[in-house]
KOLKEKOL-158204 format. One record per residue (C-alpha): x, y negated, z; residue number from 1. Coordinates in steps of 0.25 Angstrom, whole numbers, plus 5000, padded with zeros to 4 digits. Example, Ala and Ser with C-alpha at 12.3 -4.5 7.8 and 13.67 -1.06 7.14 Angstrom:
REM residues 2
5049, 5018, 5031, 1
5055, 5004, 5029, 2
END
This chain:
REM residues 619
5403, 4150, 5366, 1
5405, 4158, 5379, 2
5419, 4160, 5383, 3
5423, 4174, 5383, 4
5435, 4174, 5393, 5
5444, 4165, 5401, 6
5452, 4157, 5391, 7
5444, 4160, 5379, 8
5438, 4149, 5370, 9
5426, 4150, 5360, 10
5433, 4150, 5346, 11
5427, 4144, 5334, 12
5421, 4131, 5331, 13
5411, 4126, 5342, 14
5401, 4114, 5340, 15
5403, 4104, 5351, 16
5395, 4093, 5345, 17
5386, 4088, 5333, 18
5399, 4087, 5325, 19
5410, 4092, 5334, 20
5416, 4106, 5335, 21
5427, 4113, 5343, 22
5436, 4122, 5336, 23
5443, 4133, 5345, 24
5452, 4144, 5340, 25
5461, 4154, 5346, 26
5475, 4153, 5339, 27
5486, 4157, 5349, 28
5496, 4160, 5337, 29
5495, 4145, 5333, 30
5503, 4133, 5340, 31
5494, 4123, 5333, 32
5480, 4123, 5327, 33
5473, 4113, 5318, 34
5459, 4112, 5314, 35
5458, 4109, 5299, 36
5445, 4102, 5294, 37
5447, 4104, 5279, 38
5435, 4096, 5275, 39
5440, 4083, 5281, 40
5455, 4087, 5280, 41
5456, 4086, 5295, 42
5467, 4093, 5304, 43
5464, 4093, 5319, 44
5474, 4099, 5329, 45
5468, 4108, 5339, 46
5471, 4109, 5354, 47
5478, 4121, 5359, 48
5472, 4128, 5371, 49
5476, 4139, 5380, 50
5475, 4153, 5375, 51
5478, 4150, 5361, 52
5466, 4142, 5358, 53
5465, 4129, 5350, 54
5453, 4120, 5350, 55
5448, 4106, 5344, 56
5435, 4099, 5344, 57
5432, 4091, 5331, 58
5420, 4081, 5328, 59
5414, 4077, 5315, 60
5412, 4092, 5310, 61
5399, 4098, 5304, 62
5395, 4112, 5303, 63
5401, 4118, 5290, 64
5414, 4110, 5292, 65
5426, 4118, 5287, 66
5439, 4120, 5296, 67
5451, 4128, 5297, 68
5463, 4129, 5307, 69
5477, 4126, 5304, 70
5487, 4136, 5312, 71
5500, 4129, 5315, 72
5499, 4121, 5302, 73
5502, 4134, 5295, 74
5489, 4140, 5290, 75
5474, 4136, 5290, 76
5464, 4146, 5294, 77
5449, 4147, 5297, 78
5444, 4148, 5311, 79
5445, 4162, 5316, 80
5431, 4160, 5323, 81
5425, 4153, 5311, 82
5410, 4152, 5310, 83
5409, 4151, 5295, 84
5419, 4153, 5283, 85
5411, 4147, 5272, 86
5424, 4148, 5262, 87
5427, 4163, 5266, 88
5437, 4168, 5275, 89
5449, 4160, 5271, 90
5442, 4146, 5271, 91
5439, 4136, 5282, 92
5429, 4139, 5293, 93
5417, 4131, 5294, 94
5409, 4126, 5306, 95
5396, 4132, 5310, 96
5386, 4126, 5319, 97
5380, 4139, 5325, 98
5371, 4131, 5334, 99
5364, 4125, 5322, 100
5355, 4136, 5317, 101
5341, 4136, 5321, 102
5338, 4149, 5327, 103
5324, 4154, 5329, 104
5327, 4168, 5336, 105
5326, 4164, 5351, 106
5315, 4175, 5353, 107
5322, 4186, 5346, 108
5326, 4198, 5354, 109
5334, 4210, 5347, 110
5328, 4224, 5348, 111
5332, 4233, 5360, 112
5341, 4245, 5356, 113
5330, 4255, 5353, 114
5324, 4245, 5343, 115
5336, 4242, 5335, 116
5336, 4247, 5321, 117
5348, 4240, 5314, 118
5349, 4237, 5299, 119
5364, 4235, 5294, 120
5366, 4226, 5282, 121
5378, 4219, 5275, 122
5373, 4205, 5273, 123
5380, 4204, 5259, 124
5373, 4216, 5253, 125
5360, 4217, 5260, 126
5354, 4208, 5250, 127
5357, 4203, 5236, 128
5360, 4189, 5242, 129
5369, 4194, 5253, 130
5366, 4184, 5263, 131
5361, 4182, 5277, 132
5349, 4175, 5272, 133
5346, 4186, 5262, 134
5345, 4196, 5273, 135
5334, 4187, 5280, 136
5325, 4191, 5268, 137
5327, 4205, 5271, 138
5323, 4205, 5285, 139
5308, 4208, 5283, 140
5313, 4221, 5277, 141
5321, 4225, 5289, 142
5310, 4222, 5299, 143
5300, 4230, 5291, 144
5310, 4241, 5290, 145
5311, 4242, 5305, 146
5325, 4236, 5308, 147
5327, 4228, 5320, 148
5342, 4224, 5319, 149
5349, 4219, 5307, 150
5364, 4222, 5307, 151
5374, 4213, 5299, 152
5387, 4219, 5294, 153
5398, 4209, 5298, 154
5395, 4195, 5293, 155
5408, 4188, 5297, 156
5416, 4181, 5286, 157
5424, 4190, 5277, 158
5432, 4187, 5264, 159
5424, 4186, 5252, 160
5409, 4188, 5251, 161
5408, 4203, 5251, 162
5412, 4211, 5263, 163
5406, 4221, 5273, 164
5410, 4211, 5284, 165
5421, 4219, 5291, 166
5432, 4210, 5285, 167
5427, 4198, 5292, 168
5437, 4188, 5297, 169
5429, 4177, 5302, 170
5421, 4184, 5313, 171
5412, 4172, 5317, 172
5409, 4167, 5303, 173
5396, 4173, 5296, 174
5399, 4176, 5281, 175
5398, 4165, 5271, 176
5394, 4175, 5261, 177
5381, 4179, 5269, 178
5377, 4165, 5272, 179
5386, 4161, 5283, 180
5382, 4157, 5298, 181
5369, 4150, 5294, 182
5365, 4162, 5286, 183
5368, 4172, 5297, 184
5360, 4164, 5307, 185
5348, 4163, 5298, 186
5349, 4178, 5296, 187
5349, 4181, 5311, 188
5338, 4172, 5314, 189
5329, 4178, 5303, 190
5332, 4192, 5309, 191
5328, 4188, 5323, 192
5315, 4182, 5317, 193
5313, 4195, 5310, 194
5315, 4203, 5323, 195
5328, 4208, 5319, 196
5341, 4208, 5327, 197
5354, 4205, 5320, 198
5367, 4214, 5323, 199
5380, 4209, 5317, 200
5392, 4217, 5314, 201
5405, 4211, 5320, 202
5419, 4216, 5318, 203
5428, 4214, 5330, 204
5439, 4225, 5326, 205
5446, 4218, 5315, 206
5445, 4206, 5305, 207
5445, 4207, 5290, 208
5459, 4207, 5282, 209
5456, 4194, 5274, 210
5454, 4180, 5280, 211
5458, 4186, 5294, 212
5465, 4174, 5300, 213
5463, 4177, 5315, 214
5478, 4182, 5316, 215
5483, 4168, 5312, 216
5477, 4163, 5325, 217
5480, 4173, 5335, 218
5482, 4188, 5339, 219
5468, 4192, 5335, 220
5473, 4206, 5330, 221
5483, 4216, 5335, 222
5492, 4227, 5328, 223
5490, 4236, 5340, 224
5478, 4242, 5334, 225
5473, 4244, 5319, 226
5459, 4245, 5314, 227
5455, 4251, 5301, 228
5452, 4237, 5295, 229
5465, 4230, 5300, 230
5470, 4223, 5312, 231
5464, 4226, 5325, 232
5458, 4214, 5334, 233
5467, 4211, 5346, 234
5458, 4214, 5358, 235
5468, 4219, 5368, 236
5481, 4213, 5365, 237
5488, 4200, 5368, 238
5479, 4188, 5367, 239
5467, 4196, 5364, 240
5458, 4189, 5373, 241
5455, 4178, 5363, 242
5453, 4188, 5352, 243
5443, 4195, 5361, 244
5436, 4182, 5363, 245
5435, 4179, 5349, 246
5427, 4192, 5346, 247
5419, 4191, 5358, 248
5415, 4176, 5354, 249
5412, 4182, 5340, 250
5402, 4192, 5346, 251
5395, 4181, 5354, 252
5395, 4171, 5343, 253
5387, 4181, 5334, 254
5377, 4184, 5345, 255
5376, 4169, 5350, 256
5377, 4160, 5338, 257
5370, 4170, 5328, 258
5361, 4177, 5337, 259
5366, 4190, 5333, 260
5359, 4202, 5341, 261
5369, 4213, 5340, 262
5384, 4215, 5336, 263
5389, 4227, 5329, 264
5404, 4229, 5333, 265
5411, 4235, 5321, 266
5421, 4247, 5324, 267
5423, 4244, 5339, 268
5432, 4256, 5339, 269
5442, 4247, 5331, 270
5441, 4236, 5342, 271
5454, 4240, 5349, 272
5455, 4236, 5363, 273
5463, 4242, 5375, 274
5460, 4231, 5384, 275
5453, 4233, 5398, 276
5440, 4228, 5392, 277
5438, 4232, 5377, 278
5433, 4221, 5368, 279
5420, 4228, 5364, 280
5417, 4229, 5379, 281
5420, 4215, 5381, 282
5412, 4211, 5369, 283
5400, 4219, 5375, 284
5402, 4212, 5388, 285
5403, 4198, 5382, 286
5390, 4200, 5374, 287
5383, 4206, 5386, 288
5386, 4193, 5394, 289
5382, 4184, 5382, 290
5369, 4192, 5382, 291
5366, 4189, 5396, 292
5370, 4174, 5395, 293
5362, 4172, 5382, 294
5350, 4181, 5385, 295
5351, 4187, 5371, 296
5351, 4202, 5369, 297
5362, 4207, 5359, 298
5369, 4221, 5357, 299
5382, 4226, 5352, 300
5384, 4238, 5343, 301
5397, 4245, 5340, 302
5403, 4252, 5329, 303
5413, 4263, 5333, 304
5416, 4278, 5329, 305
5421, 4282, 5342, 306
5407, 4287, 5348, 307
5411, 4281, 5361, 308
5398, 4279, 5370, 309
5406, 4269, 5378, 310
5403, 4259, 5367, 311
5388, 4259, 5370, 312
5389, 4262, 5385, 313
5385, 4251, 5394, 314
5396, 4243, 5401, 315
5391, 4248, 5414, 316
5393, 4262, 5409, 317
5407, 4260, 5405, 318
5405, 4257, 5391, 319
5407, 4245, 5381, 320
5393, 4241, 5382, 321
5389, 4240, 5368, 322
5374, 4242, 5364, 323
5376, 4252, 5352, 324
5386, 4259, 5343, 325
5385, 4263, 5328, 326
5384, 4278, 5329, 327
5392, 4283, 5317, 328
5389, 4298, 5321, 329
5375, 4297, 5318, 330
5378, 4292, 5304, 331
5389, 4302, 5301, 332
5380, 4314, 5306, 333
5368, 4311, 5298, 334
5376, 4307, 5286, 335
5385, 4319, 5286, 336
5373, 4328, 5289, 337
5365, 4323, 5277, 338
5376, 4321, 5267, 339
5385, 4332, 5270, 340
5397, 4323, 5269, 341
5410, 4328, 5277, 342
5420, 4318, 5273, 343
5427, 4308, 5282, 344
5420, 4306, 5295, 345
5408, 4314, 5290, 346
5417, 4327, 5292, 347
5413, 4325, 5307, 348
5398, 4326, 5304, 349
5388, 4334, 5295, 350
5382, 4344, 5305, 351
5367, 4343, 5310, 352
5372, 4344, 5324, 353
5379, 4330, 5321, 354
5366, 4324, 5318, 355
5359, 4330, 5330, 356
5370, 4324, 5339, 357
5369, 4311, 5332, 358
5354, 4310, 5335, 359
5354, 4316, 5349, 360
5367, 4310, 5355, 361
5372, 4299, 5346, 362
5386, 4303, 5344, 363
5390, 4315, 5336, 364
5404, 4315, 5341, 365
5404, 4313, 5356, 366
5416, 4321, 5359, 367
5417, 4330, 5347, 368
5430, 4331, 5339, 369
5429, 4323, 5326, 370
5436, 4330, 5314, 371
5436, 4317, 5307, 372
5443, 4309, 5318, 373
5451, 4321, 5323, 374
5447, 4319, 5338, 375
5435, 4319, 5347, 376
5425, 4308, 5345, 377
5415, 4301, 5354, 378
5408, 4304, 5367, 379
5393, 4307, 5370, 380
5383, 4295, 5369, 381
5370, 4302, 5371, 382
5368, 4296, 5385, 383
5367, 4282, 5379, 384
5355, 4276, 5373, 385
5354, 4281, 5359, 386
5351, 4267, 5353, 387
5365, 4263, 5356, 388
5369, 4272, 5344, 389
5367, 4265, 5331, 390
5364, 4275, 5320, 391
5364, 4274, 5305, 392
5363, 4282, 5292, 393
5370, 4271, 5285, 394
5378, 4258, 5288, 395
5389, 4249, 5281, 396
5400, 4258, 5286, 397
5394, 4272, 5283, 398
5389, 4268, 5269, 399
5399, 4257, 5265, 400
5411, 4266, 5269, 401
5408, 4277, 5259, 402
5416, 4276, 5247, 403
5404, 4271, 5238, 404
5394, 4267, 5249, 405
5383, 4277, 5247, 406
5371, 4276, 5255, 407
5365, 4288, 5263, 408
5353, 4289, 5254, 409
5363, 4290, 5242, 410
5370, 4302, 5248, 411
5358, 4310, 5253, 412
5346, 4305, 5246, 413
5333, 4299, 5251, 414
5327, 4311, 5258, 415
5340, 4313, 5267, 416
5340, 4298, 5269, 417
5326, 4298, 5275, 418
5330, 4309, 5284, 419
5343, 4301, 5288, 420
5334, 4289, 5291, 421
5325, 4297, 5300, 422
5337, 4303, 5308, 423
5342, 4289, 5310, 424
5329, 4281, 5314, 425
5323, 4292, 5322, 426
5335, 4296, 5330, 427
5340, 4290, 5343, 428
5349, 4278, 5341, 429
5348, 4264, 5334, 430
5347, 4265, 5319, 431
5354, 4257, 5309, 432
5351, 4256, 5295, 433
5360, 4250, 5283, 434
5354, 4241, 5273, 435
5345, 4248, 5263, 436
5346, 4261, 5270, 437
5331, 4260, 5273, 438
5327, 4260, 5258, 439
5337, 4270, 5254, 440
5347, 4261, 5247, 441
5356, 4268, 5238, 442
5366, 4256, 5234, 443
5379, 4259, 5241, 444
5385, 4250, 5252, 445
5400, 4249, 5249, 446
5412, 4242, 5255, 447
5414, 4228, 5249, 448
5424, 4217, 5251, 449
5427, 4203, 5244, 450
5441, 4200, 5250, 451
5448, 4189, 5244, 452
5462, 4196, 5245, 453
5464, 4205, 5233, 454
5474, 4213, 5240, 455
5465, 4216, 5251, 456
5454, 4220, 5242, 457
5463, 4230, 5236, 458
5467, 4235, 5249, 459
5452, 4237, 5253, 460
5450, 4245, 5240, 461
5461, 4254, 5243, 462
5457, 4256, 5258, 463
5443, 4260, 5255, 464
5448, 4271, 5245, 465
5457, 4276, 5256, 466
5446, 4276, 5266, 467
5437, 4284, 5257, 468
5448, 4295, 5254, 469
5445, 4303, 5267, 470
5430, 4304, 5263, 471
5434, 4309, 5249, 472
5422, 4301, 5243, 473
5422, 4302, 5228, 474
5421, 4291, 5218, 475
5426, 4277, 5217, 476
5425, 4268, 5229, 477
5418, 4255, 5225, 478
5427, 4243, 5225, 479
5424, 4235, 5238, 480
5429, 4222, 5231, 481
5420, 4223, 5219, 482
5407, 4215, 5220, 483
5399, 4226, 5214, 484
5402, 4235, 5226, 485
5396, 4224, 5235, 486
5384, 4222, 5226, 487
5382, 4237, 5225, 488
5381, 4238, 5240, 489
5368, 4229, 5241, 490
5355, 4236, 5245, 491
5345, 4236, 5233, 492
5333, 4230, 5239, 493
5325, 4232, 5226, 494
5325, 4247, 5230, 495
5314, 4244, 5240, 496
5304, 4244, 5229, 497
5307, 4258, 5224, 498
5299, 4269, 5230, 499
5310, 4278, 5235, 500
5317, 4267, 5243, 501
5303, 4261, 5248, 502
5301, 4275, 5253, 503
5314, 4276, 5261, 504
5311, 4262, 5267, 505
5297, 4267, 5271, 506
5304, 4279, 5278, 507
5314, 4270, 5286, 508
5302, 4261, 5290, 509
5294, 4272, 5295, 510
5306, 4278, 5303, 511
5309, 4264, 5309, 512
5295, 4261, 5312, 513
5293, 4275, 5319, 514
5306, 4272, 5327, 515
5301, 4258, 5331, 516
5288, 4263, 5336, 517
5293, 4275, 5344, 518
5301, 4274, 5357, 519
5305, 4288, 5356, 520
5312, 4285, 5343, 521
5319, 4274, 5349, 522
5322, 4281, 5362, 523
5337, 4279, 5366, 524
5338, 4290, 5377, 525
5344, 4302, 5369, 526
5338, 4313, 5378, 527
5324, 4309, 5372, 528
5329, 4314, 5359, 529
5332, 4328, 5355, 530
5339, 4333, 5342, 531
5340, 4347, 5338, 532
5344, 4355, 5325, 533
5333, 4363, 5318, 534
5334, 4376, 5310, 535
5340, 4371, 5298, 536
5354, 4366, 5298, 537
5349, 4352, 5292, 538
5337, 4350, 5301, 539
5336, 4344, 5315, 540
5325, 4339, 5325, 541
5325, 4327, 5334, 542
5315, 4324, 5345, 543
5313, 4309, 5350, 544
5306, 4307, 5363, 545
5301, 4294, 5369, 546
5289, 4286, 5375, 547
5281, 4288, 5363, 548
5282, 4303, 5362, 549
5291, 4312, 5353, 550
5296, 4312, 5339, 551
5301, 4325, 5332, 552
5310, 4322, 5320, 553
5314, 4333, 5311, 554
5325, 4332, 5300, 555
5330, 4340, 5289, 556
5343, 4336, 5282, 557
5343, 4348, 5273, 558
5340, 4346, 5258, 559
5329, 4357, 5259, 560
5317, 4359, 5267, 561
5319, 4367, 5280, 562
5310, 4375, 5289, 563
5311, 4371, 5304, 564
5307, 4379, 5316, 565
5302, 4369, 5327, 566
5295, 4380, 5335, 567
5281, 4380, 5340, 568
5282, 4371, 5352, 569
5269, 4365, 5357, 570
5276, 4351, 5358, 571
5279, 4351, 5343, 572
5264, 4352, 5340, 573
5262, 4338, 5346, 574
5271, 4332, 5335, 575
5265, 4326, 5322, 576
5273, 4321, 5310, 577
5274, 4306, 5309, 578
5285, 4303, 5299, 579
5291, 4312, 5288, 580
5302, 4308, 5278, 581
5295, 4317, 5268, 582
5284, 4308, 5266, 583
5282, 4302, 5252, 584
5281, 4288, 5258, 585
5296, 4289, 5263, 586
5301, 4295, 5250, 587
5299, 4310, 5254, 588
5293, 4321, 5245, 589
5281, 4323, 5254, 590
5286, 4336, 5260, 591
5282, 4333, 5274, 592
5285, 4340, 5287, 593
5273, 4347, 5294, 594
5264, 4338, 5302, 595
5268, 4344, 5315, 596
5282, 4350, 5318, 597
5278, 4363, 5326, 598
5283, 4377, 5321, 599
5291, 4378, 5308, 600
5291, 4367, 5298, 601
5298, 4363, 5285, 602
5306, 4350, 5284, 603
5308, 4345, 5270, 604
5322, 4342, 5265, 605
5328, 4330, 5272, 606
5315, 4329, 5280, 607
5313, 4320, 5292, 608
5300, 4321, 5299, 609
5296, 4315, 5312, 610
5285, 4321, 5322, 611
5280, 4313, 5333, 612
5273, 4317, 5346, 613
5267, 4306, 5355, 614
5268, 4315, 5368, 615
5277, 4306, 5377, 616
5291, 4311, 5379, 617
5297, 4312, 5393, 618
5308, 4302, 5396, 619
END
């Protein structure tokens, strides 16, 4: 593993021979460290190195062998950089020969930004089996849908077998509940064989509350800041260098040893760092250097609510240099427009102009005052390539952080859900789908845990109730610890056989196929997209231009038909209808828009129609 900075060492077990391993751990809070091999009842003293590191090499060990560290003879702890926790977070770590897997993906190249269509899943609920291997069986479905990137919610080991993944405490260890290290490798290799890139959600702003033993080894955390989920990571305080190295090594570990193609960085606004080089910038620079050295092409996508274009601005332009950002504004604008919700952060949205801004410019709040936050938010990002904004209608947060985890189709019905899908897939940006969305899944996606600490379970229950109070959602909140809550969050694959769900799937396939075939619909230069309101307060139009011509997309979010005046322009006569959400094959009632858009036309309730003109557009 490459050295990150002077004085840093690669942490975690490194195989040095057929049966030899070197163990290295950063433990500046310890005077003495022993390697414990419980299967042979051996205790091996480790050598103390400069900078608070301890190391030892040991022969006669095979992959799978268990080990622990004894800290000053007081307590025994798993490795902070454990590659496998087969007996959950409190048990011994296990050795993993990461070089033993027979990869077959040498020729795979991830899709370029304009070709990325991401599909987010929770491995534990995506299939009835809840494993990496079971996901492999569903890859043909994703390819036929038109997806190009599979995004996994965090897979690092958490306490118990049911968790979203954000309570991970062993950042290098793929979850045993999903199939462990070998299962993850098989999934990534199979994805690449199917032509799918793999994006992994990683959490560098906090660790979970149970089984978090890093603080016993060193100052991994700080009380100078606080995240909504617990202690902040020490990225800028005393002895923060090795802490930064730990997480930088983690990023490279996933990219190198598991052939991951992209990392989604959870809540980077909660990665607090007042140092001269922010950790996120150093991460981007480190990954960029690794790309050059390895010849691999990978990408980094951030989650942040700050609407700060610097996150996705190149380093040469003074930015952090990330490749994309989850654009909550798109979700909130469309969701509030269709549902009419005004609680919580939805109070900032709901107007048609918000949707126009999201489609045309990316960020809705680009310097505007936010009533919810109580201050101005964001800066304009319209000058940046549109595909750096990852847009969605549903994701784990926006669905699962509702009190009862309702899907959009449950809230607005299938007609409005088809309209929303057209807004997402036909507009500028990089679309992200959430598992089951494409067939109109109505099972909820709820928050769930299986912590082993009963007191912590009750604290989570109470915390969820307090969090939902500001939204004033009615009804009981499902118990996150109840296994029934977890089971209810699984998509129902049998629904694909039902006509109404097959029709929704056909609509998603048609939209994604049209997008894949059209440079204009993948165009990242925002000046080639025009969005404007139409006569009715619930209707708008969007024109996309590109090398293959022009597309005129009309949307009616009203629950009634509307008459729209488009004028008698000669240019409109060149357009012809190519896709209509009202078609019966998509689940519509057969009320289609006119063949051509000139003059005055009636757009059905929750209508979405696409017209095309093959006349080449000016650059």
